[in-house]
N, C-alpha and C positions, 0 to 999 in steps of 0.2 A: 322285197320284204326281208329276205335273208341277209342282205347287206346291212339293212337297218338293224336287224337283230344282232349282227356281229359287232356293230358299233356300240350298241347298248351293252353287250357283254364286256367289251373293252373298257367302257366307262365304269362298269361294275368292278372290274379287276383293279382299275386305277383307284377307285374309292377304297377298296380293301387295303391297298398298299399305302394310301395316304393316312388311313386310320392307325397305322403302325409307326408313323413318324413321331419324333419328339415334339414337334410343334402341335400336333393334334392331341397327343397324350397329355400335354401340359395345359391344354385349353379345353375345359369341359364343354363350353358352348359350341366350339368348333367340332368337337367329337360328337356331340349330340346331333348337329346338323348333318354330319357325314353319315352317322348311323341311320338317321331317318331317310336319307337319300338312298342308302344301301338297301334298307328294308323295302323301300318303294319299288326297287328294281329286282329284288331277290326272286320273287315268284316267277316273273317273266324269264329271267335268266335260267332258273332251274328248269322250266318247261322247254326252253330253247336247247339246253344241253341234253335233255332227255330226247328231244326230237332228233338232234344231230347224232346221238348214239344209236337211235333206232335206225336211222338212214345207213349208218356204218354197218350195223349188224345185218341189215337187209342185203347190202352189197356183198358182204362176206358169205351170207347164206346162199345167195344166188350163185356165187362162184362155186359152191359145192355141187351144183348141177353138172358141172363139167367133169366131176370125178366119176369113177366107175362104181356107181352105187347099186346095191341090190334093190329089188322092188320095194321092200319094206322101208328101207332107209330113204329111198327116193320119195315115197309117199309122205314120210315124216318131214322131210325137207320142204316139200311143196306146201304142206299144212302150215309149217312155220313161216314160210314166205307170205301166205295168205293172211296169217295173223298179224305179221309185221306191217304189211301194206295197209291193213285196216287201222292199226294203231297209228301209223304215220299220217294217214288221212285225217284222223281225229285230232292228233296233235297239231297238225298244220292249221286246222280250223280253229283250234283253241288259241293258237298264236295270233291268228288274224283278229280274233275277238279282243285279245289283250291290247292290240295295237290300234283299235278303233278309238276315235276321239272320245274322251270322257266328258260327260256333262258336268261342268264345274259346280253345279248346285246339288249333285247327287247325295253328298254326305251331310247336307244341311237339314236343320229342323224346318218345319213348315208351319204356315198359317193356312188353315182351311176355312173356307166360307161356303156355307150351305144356305140356299134360299128356296122357299117354296115358289113353284112356277105356276103353270096353268092347272086348273082343277079344283080351285076353291079350298074348302076345308080339308078335303082328302090330300091335296098337295102339301098342306102344312103337316099332316100326320106322316106323310111319306118323308118329308124333310127331317122330321124327328126320328124316324126309323133309320135314315141314313146316318144321322149324327150318332145314334147309339151303335150302329154297325161299325163306324170308324173308331169310336172310342173303345169298343170291344177288341177290334183288331190291334189297336195300340197297346191295350192291356196284354194281349197274347204275345206281342213282340217285346214286352217289357219296356215300352216307351211311356213317357209322362204326357198327360194332357192338361190343358189349362184353358178354361173358358174366358174369352175376352169380352164378348158381348152376346147376349141372346135376347131375342124378341119372341116371346111365347104367345101362342094362341090359347085361349081358355080351355079348349077341348082336348088339350094334350099335344097339340101340334106346335110347330115352330114356323114363324114367318121368316126368321133369319137367325143364324148362329155363326159366330166367328170364334175360332178356338185355335190354340197352338198345340202342336204335337212335337215333343222333343225326344229324339232318339237317333242313333247313328243310322244313316241310310234312309231316313223317313221320306225324303223327297224322291229318292231313287225308286221307292216302292209305290208311293201314292200319287206320283205325277200322272199316272195313267187314268186317274179318277176325274180329271178335269173335263167338264162338259155337262151336257143335259142327260139326266137319268129319267127314264120313263117307267111308271108302274101301271100294271093292269091287274085289278083285283076288285072284289066286292067290298065296298066300305061297310063298316059296322053299322052305319046309319042308314044303309040301303035296305029297305024292307022287302023290295021285290026281287032281290038277288041279282040285280043287273050289274055287270062288270063296268067299272069306271076306269078311265085312263087319265093319269095326272103326271106332272113332271116336277122335278126339282133341279136346280143348278148347283154345281160344285166347282169351286175355284181352289187351286192349290198353289200357294206362293212360297218360295224359299225365304226363310228368315234372313234379313240383311244385317250385316254388321254395321256399326256406326262409321267405320272407316270406308265401307263400300258406298254408302249414301250419306253425303254431307248436306244436312238440311239447315238452311238459313232461318234462324228463329224469327227474323223480320217477315218471313213469308208465311208465318202461321197466325191464325186467329184461334185462340183457345177460350172456350166457354165452359163454365162450371154450372151444373144444375143438379136438382134432386133426382136420385135414382127412382125409376118407376117400375113397379111389378105388374103382374097380370091384372087387367081391369083398371089400370091407372093408379093403383094404390101406391103410396110412397113406402118404399122398403127401407128408407134411410132418412131420418129427420135432418141430417147434416148434408149439405150440398157437396157431394163427392164425385158425381158422374162428370165425365169429361167429353167434350166435343172438340175435335181439332180439325180445322179447315186449312188445307194447303192452298193458299190463294193462287199461285201460278197455275196449278193443274185443276183446281176445283174439287180435289179429293176430300171427302169428309169421313172422319173416323170417330165413332162413338164407343166409349167403354164405360160401363156402369156396374160391372160384376163385383168389383172389390169395394169394401167400405172405406178404403183409403184413397184420397184424392191423388196422392203421389203414385200409388200402384196403378190406378186407372190411367194416369197420364203416361206412365212407363209402357203399359200394354198398348195404349193407343199409338204411341210413337213407334212401337215395334211393327204394328200393322201398317202404319204410314210408310215406314222405310221399305217394308216388303212390297207394297204396291208400287212405290217409286222405282224399286229395283226391277220389278216385273216390267214396268213401263220402259225403263232404260234398256233392258235386254231386248225387249220387243222392238225398240227403235233400231238397235244394232242388227237385228235379224231382218228388218225390212218394214213391214206394214203393221203399225201398232193396232189399228182397228181390227184387222183380220186376226191378229194374235188374241185379242180380247174375245172376239167372237168364237175362236177355236176353244177357248176355256169355257165360256158360259152361254154363248149364243144369245138367243132372245127368249129362251125357255118355251118355245113353241114345240109341239109334240113331234114335228118332223125332224127337228135338229137334235137327234138323240145319239148318244154313244152306246147306251145299254138299255135293255128292257128287262124288267122284273115281272114275269108273268106268274102270278100266284096260283090261278086255277090249274095251270099246266105244270107247276113246280119247275119252272125253267128260267134260267138267266141267259140272255143272249147279248154278247158284246158285238156290236155291229161293225167295229173297225177291223176285226180279224175273222169275222164269221164264226166266233167261238160260242158254243152252247154248252151249258153245264146244268146239272140237276141239283137237288138238295138245296132249294131256296131257303128253307128255315135255317140250315146250317150256315149258309152264306151270310144271312142277315145277322147271325151271331158272331160275325167277324172272321169267318174262315175264308179269307180272300186269296190265299197264296196260290192256289191252283190257277186261278184266272190271271193273277198278276204275273205269275211265271210265264204263262202263255203269251201275254202281251209283251213282256220283256224279250222273249225269244223272237217274237214277230218283229219287234223294233231292231233287234240285233241282225236279223236276216236282211232287213231293208238296208241297214247301214253297211253290211258286208257287200250287198249288191251294188251300192253306190260307191264303194271303195275297192272295186275289183282291180287287180293288178293289170 
């Protein structure tokens, strides 16, 4: 690891030197590229230099133990050694984390899909609660949300909603939400006070650029129809809703949220690209069927990543055995404590698989 860090530092030094050349100074585009690459390496190089300085200081401090020190000074030196060794251990761990392979999708915007699973009307209400939870979280983070398509149930529930979240690092934070979510609570319609168990599925797809996914227009069947609201009422007298079918894969995307046919088509194409990118990346990783199941499963109660237990005010994430309280606050979008724990758990697993 240290050899690799030394090479990265040398690369950083060469970049700094190149930025001072006449060729770079006279070429704004070249200078911008060099500056971006330098900025990408700067934090890692700074941390490496701090680590190296700590190791040097520790070596010099340990050498003081050979001097003829009085008891007070000897105690101070030993305390300093303990402190330095602790710092070095933490810095070494931080360097390992920096060098771990980065998920290329982490900085991307996302398309989220929430669908009611098992549990009838209560599942639709839970899907609506999850939708509100994620939009509240996006609002807290300062991200923008945009509904692409929503299929509402007249009781205030949602059968399905597809929406976009735009903000730096959206995928890196919310990728942990993929899977089946289970709720245990007494529905408002339950007169006897009996606890019901319902589920909803959540899929999180990174938004794909057009250059990443090249779609042949001849592979598309595009249908235009009237938008429909709750109860089948027409919400738009002009046919603006769009249904796009990708013939080779059978993927169907519907968008009817906008009153503009062009805007609906643009949103639908964004969803199609995201799904195709997810499919392509899954192929590269191995088994596309297993990848899709890892996202949404079959919505059966046993295939859960998390349980929301309202009577006991408890959120349990079953992947890391994490349990939190304050469920009302969690449903208001305060997700960071749990997401931080899941990210730390993932990093620990990555570190274990990349041990020197």
